[in-house]
C-alpha positions as YAML, in Angstrom:
chain: A
units: angstrom
residues:
- id: 1
  name: UNK
  ca: [2.84, -3.52, -34.50]
- id: 2
  name: UNK
  ca: [-0.86, -3.33, -33.83]
- id: 3
  name: UNK
  ca: [-2.42, -4.35, -30.65]
- id: 4
  name: UNK
  ca: [-4.11, -7.52, -32.21]
- id: 5
  name: UNK
  ca: [-0.49, -8.46, -33.86]
- id: 6
  name: UNK
  ca: [0.98, -8.00, -30.17]
- id: 7
  name: UNK
  ca: [-1.60, -10.32, -28.62]
- id: 8
  name: UNK
  ca: [-1.41, -13.11, -31.26]
- id: 9
  name: UNK
  ca: [2.45, -12.76, -30.87]
- id: 10
  name: UNK
  ca: [2.03, -13.46, -27.35]
- id: 11
  name: UNK
  ca: [-0.43, -16.23, -27.55]
- id: 12
  name: UNK
  ca: [1.77, -17.89, -29.98]
- id: 13
  name: UNK
  ca: [4.96, -17.72, -27.83]
- id: 14
  name: UNK
  ca: [2.84, -19.30, -24.94]
- id: 15
  name: UNK
  ca: [1.83, -22.19, -27.12]
- id: 16
  name: UNK
  ca: [5.31, -22.80, -28.20]
- id: 17
  name: UNK
  ca: [6.51, -22.72, -24.62]
- id: 18
  name: UNK
  ca: [3.52, -25.30, -23.49]
- id: 19
  name: UNK
  ca: [5.29, -27.90, -25.96]
- id: 20
  name: UNK
  ca: [8.82, -27.71, -24.35]
- id: 21
  name: UNK
  ca: [10.34, -30.64, -22.41]
- id: 22
  name: UNK
  ca: [9.32, -30.13, -18.69]
- id: 23
  name: UNK
  ca: [6.80, -27.48, -19.19]
- id: 24
  name: UNK
  ca: [3.61, -28.57, -17.32]
- id: 25
  name: UNK
  ca: [-0.21, -27.14, -17.36]
- id: 26
  name: UNK
  ca: [-1.43, -25.79, -14.17]
- id: 27
  name: UNK
  ca: [-4.97, -24.92, -15.69]
- id: 28
  name: UNK
  ca: [-6.61, -21.93, -17.19]
- id: 29
  name: UNK
  ca: [-3.84, -21.37, -19.89]
- id: 30
  name: UNK
  ca: [-1.09, -21.16, -17.27]
- id: 31
  name: UNK
  ca: [1.85, -23.24, -17.56]
- id: 32
  name: UNK
  ca: [5.03, -23.82, -15.28]
- id: 33
  name: UNK
  ca: [8.49, -25.42, -15.27]
- id: 34
  name: UNK
  ca: [10.04, -26.63, -12.14]
- id: 35
  name: UNK
  ca: [13.56, -24.98, -11.59]
- id: 36
  name: UNK
  ca: [14.42, -26.23, -8.32]
- id: 37
  name: UNK
  ca: [12.33, -28.46, -6.01]
- id: 38
  name: UNK
  ca: [12.28, -27.55, -2.35]
- id: 39
  name: UNK
  ca: [12.16, -29.80, 0.72]
- id: 40
  name: UNK
  ca: [8.88, -28.30, 2.22]
- id: 41
  name: UNK
  ca: [5.89, -30.33, 2.40]
- id: 42
  name: UNK
  ca: [3.17, -27.80, 2.92]
- id: 43
  name: UNK
  ca: [1.48, -25.31, 0.48]
- id: 44
  name: UNK
  ca: [-0.12, -22.13, 1.22]
- id: 45
  name: UNK
  ca: [-3.78, -21.44, 0.80]
- id: 46
  name: UNK
  ca: [-5.64, -18.45, -0.46]
- id: 47
  name: UNK
  ca: [-5.56, -16.84, 2.95]
- id: 48
  name: UNK
  ca: [-1.69, -17.46, 3.77]
- id: 49
  name: UNK
  ca: [0.83, -14.63, 3.71]
- id: 50
  name: UNK
  ca: [3.87, -15.93, 1.85]
- id: 51
  name: UNK
  ca: [7.32, -14.55, 1.47]
- id: 52
  name: UNK
  ca: [8.74, -15.23, -2.34]
- id: 53
  name: UNK
  ca: [11.63, -13.73, -4.45]
- id: 54
  name: UNK
  ca: [10.48, -13.08, -7.89]
- id: 55
  name: UNK
  ca: [11.49, -11.74, -11.23]
- id: 56
  name: UNK
  ca: [8.80, -10.73, -14.01]
- id: 57
  name: UNK
  ca: [9.64, -10.50, -17.58]
- id: 58
  name: UNK
  ca: [7.83, -10.00, -20.94]
- id: 59
  name: UNK
  ca: [8.22, -12.52, -23.69]
- id: 60
  name: UNK
  ca: [11.00, -10.24, -25.20]
- id: 61
  name: UNK
  ca: [12.80, -10.69, -21.98]
- id: 62
  name: UNK
  ca: [12.35, -7.18, -20.66]
- id: 63
  name: UNK
  ca: [12.09, -7.23, -16.98]
- id: 64
  name: UNK
  ca: [9.43, -5.28, -15.49]
- id: 65
  name: UNK
  ca: [9.72, -6.20, -11.89]
- id: 66
  name: UNK
  ca: [11.79, -7.99, -9.51]
- id: 67
  name: UNK
  ca: [12.64, -8.44, -5.73]
- id: 68
  name: UNK
  ca: [16.02, -9.94, -6.07]
- id: 69
  name: UNK
  ca: [18.89, -7.87, -4.43]
- id: 70
  name: UNK
  ca: [16.66, -6.95, -1.53]
- id: 71
  name: UNK
  ca: [14.33, -8.55, 1.24]
- id: 72
  name: UNK
  ca: [11.89, -10.97, -0.16]
- id: 73
  name: UNK
  ca: [8.47, -9.36, 0.17]
- id: 74
  name: UNK
  ca: [5.43, -10.87, 1.78]
- id: 75
  name: UNK
  ca: [2.20, -11.16, -0.12]
- id: 76
  name: UNK
  ca: [-1.39, -12.43, 1.00]
- id: 77
  name: UNK
  ca: [-1.97, -14.90, -1.71]
- id: 78
  name: UNK
  ca: [-5.62, -13.92, -2.53]
- id: 79
  name: UNK
  ca: [-4.43, -10.36, -3.29]
- id: 80
  name: UNK
  ca: [-2.32, -11.64, -6.35]
- id: 81
  name: UNK
  ca: [-2.99, -12.00, -9.90]
- id: 82
  name: UNK
  ca: [-4.95, -15.04, -10.86]
- id: 83
  name: UNK
  ca: [-1.96, -17.06, -12.03]
- id: 84
  name: UNK
  ca: [-0.02, -16.53, -8.98]
- id: 85
  name: UNK
  ca: [-2.83, -17.45, -6.63]
- id: 86
  name: UNK
  ca: [-3.19, -20.96, -8.47]
- id: 87
  name: UNK
  ca: [0.52, -21.45, -8.79]
- id: 88
  name: UNK
  ca: [1.44, -20.71, -5.07]
- id: 89
  name: UNK
  ca: [-1.22, -23.02, -3.69]
- id: 90
  name: UNK
  ca: [0.62, -25.84, -5.67]
- id: 91
  name: UNK
  ca: [4.10, -24.92, -4.38]
- id: 92
  name: UNK
  ca: [5.99, -26.00, -1.20]
- id: 93
  name: UNK
  ca: [8.84, -24.04, 0.61]
- id: 94
  name: UNK
  ca: [11.90, -24.04, -1.19]
- id: 95
  name: UNK
  ca: [10.50, -24.58, -4.78]
- id: 96
  name: UNK
  ca: [11.37, -22.45, -7.41]
- id: 97
  name: UNK
  ca: [9.09, -22.17, -10.72]
- id: 98
  name: UNK
  ca: [9.09, -20.42, -13.89]
- id: 99
  name: UNK
  ca: [5.67, -19.65, -14.56]
- id: 100
  name: UNK
  ca: [4.12, -18.66, -18.04]
- id: 101
  name: UNK
  ca: [1.04, -16.56, -17.61]
- id: 102
  name: UNK
  ca: [-1.54, -15.69, -20.48]
- id: 103
  name: UNK
  ca: [-2.79, -12.18, -20.29]
- id: 104
  name: UNK
  ca: [-6.08, -13.40, -18.96]
- id: 105
  name: UNK
  ca: [-4.61, -14.80, -15.78]
- id: 106
  name: UNK
  ca: [-2.16, -11.68, -15.38]
- id: 107
  name: UNK
  ca: [-3.18, -8.15, -16.22]
- id: 108
  name: UNK
  ca: [-5.45, -8.63, -19.01]
- id: 109
  name: UNK
  ca: [-5.98, -6.53, -22.15]
- id: 110
  name: UNK
  ca: [-5.86, -3.02, -20.49]
- id: 111
  name: UNK
  ca: [-2.21, -3.77, -19.00]
- id: 112
  name: UNK
  ca: [-0.61, -1.81, -16.23]
- id: 113
  name: UNK
  ca: [2.47, 0.61, -16.53]
- id: 114
  name: UNK
  ca: [5.34, -1.13, -18.07]
- id: 115
  name: UNK
  ca: [3.44, -4.18, -19.27]
- id: 116
  name: UNK
  ca: [1.23, -3.72, -22.28]
- id: 117
  name: UNK
  ca: [-2.14, -4.95, -22.36]
- id: 118
  name: UNK
  ca: [-2.59, -8.71, -23.98]
- id: 119
  name: UNK
  ca: [0.86, -9.52, -22.64]
- id: 120
  name: UNK
  ca: [2.02, -13.04, -21.72]
- id: 121
  name: UNK
  ca: [4.23, -12.82, -18.51]
- id: 122
  name: UNK
  ca: [7.05, -14.89, -17.44]
- id: 123
  name: UNK
  ca: [7.81, -15.14, -13.75]
- id: 124
  name: UNK
  ca: [10.59, -16.97, -11.81]
- id: 125
  name: UNK
  ca: [9.10, -17.45, -8.42]
- id: 126
  name: UNK
  ca: [10.71, -18.94, -5.24]
- id: 127
  name: UNK
  ca: [8.67, -19.82, -2.40]
- id: 128
  name: UNK
  ca: [10.60, -18.80, 0.83]
- id: 129
  name: UNK
  ca: [8.01, -19.05, 3.63]
- id: 130
  name: UNK
  ca: [4.45, -19.37, 4.45]
- id: 131
  name: UNK
  ca: [2.84, -17.45, 7.61]
...
């Protein structure tokens, strides 16, 4: 499959996903689905440090990263990929979302090891704490 075909396939997958029940737009081409609503009322901001469990997959289901099975990592929100920065600022402690991320809001056209350029990313994120 050519790189252009791969990018097109990822864009089509995201467009189809956007039309599914329960999937909502976040902005900038990012979509999300609430898996679990937490009891928290406070959201982090770009300067917050958050703890979260997550799993990242490609649209073919291949897992490229996960924190499950270990201690939830801490992240400074402003240092994450653009889609995470936006999503976390809308989440509350205890929320678990499935996040659908176009390449432009993830790792772009260049990609990173294990994630080809132009990849739509699927993350399951559970926000556990805000510092």
